C-alpha positions, 0 to 999 in steps of 0.5 A, a space after each residue: 216143540 211140535 208147535 214150532 215144527 207145525 209153524 215152520 211147515 205152515 210157513 213153508 206151505 204159504 211160501 210155496 203157494 206164493 211161489 206158485 202164484 208168481 210163477 203162473 203170473 210170470 208164465 202168462 206175461 206178454 211182450 215186454 221191453 227193458 226201458 222207460 218211456 220218457 217225455 222230452 221237450 225240445 226247440 225246433 229252431 224255426 224262427 217264428 215257432 212257439 218253442 222260441 217263446 218258451 213253449 217247447 215241443 214235447 215228444 215221447 221216447 223209449 229210453 233203453 240201454 244198449 251195450 252200456 249206452 243209453 239209446 232214445 227211440 222216438 215213439 209215434 203217438 200210436 205207440 206211446 201207450 203200447 211201449 209204456 205198458 210193455 215197459 211196465 210189464 218188464 218191471 213187474 216181471 223183474 219184481 216178481 223174479 226178485 221175489 221168487 229168489 227171496 222166497 227160495 232163500 226163505 224156504 231154504 232157511 225154514 227147511 234148515 230150521 225144520 231139520 235142526 228141530 227134528 234132529 234136536 227131537 231125535 237127540 233129545 229122545 236118545 238122551 232120555 233113553 241113555 239116562 233110563 238105561 
């Protein structure tokens, strides 16, 4: 029984450490953007252009959701990398946030198990005293 309690406490401590690491990482996060950088290939429409022969013009856009509608924001070449990194930071932030929620649920479940074990121990001791008395 005490081995079970020790294991539960250890699991809680491990989750607590993971939680603290995630919080520290999230607090250090920088500029983020909720969206994705995508490449679109288009034709310009000029009669003698290479795009009319199949080689389309490629450009990068930031795709974001705005009020339920998808908006495409053109990215100048010097902004492509910065926008991509900001979008990736957002994805990592949201992933860490989701993990925090799971950790909290796991910790609560472990505390419930810990409580049950501790109540069982006390009830077991009472039963032994009653049977002796």
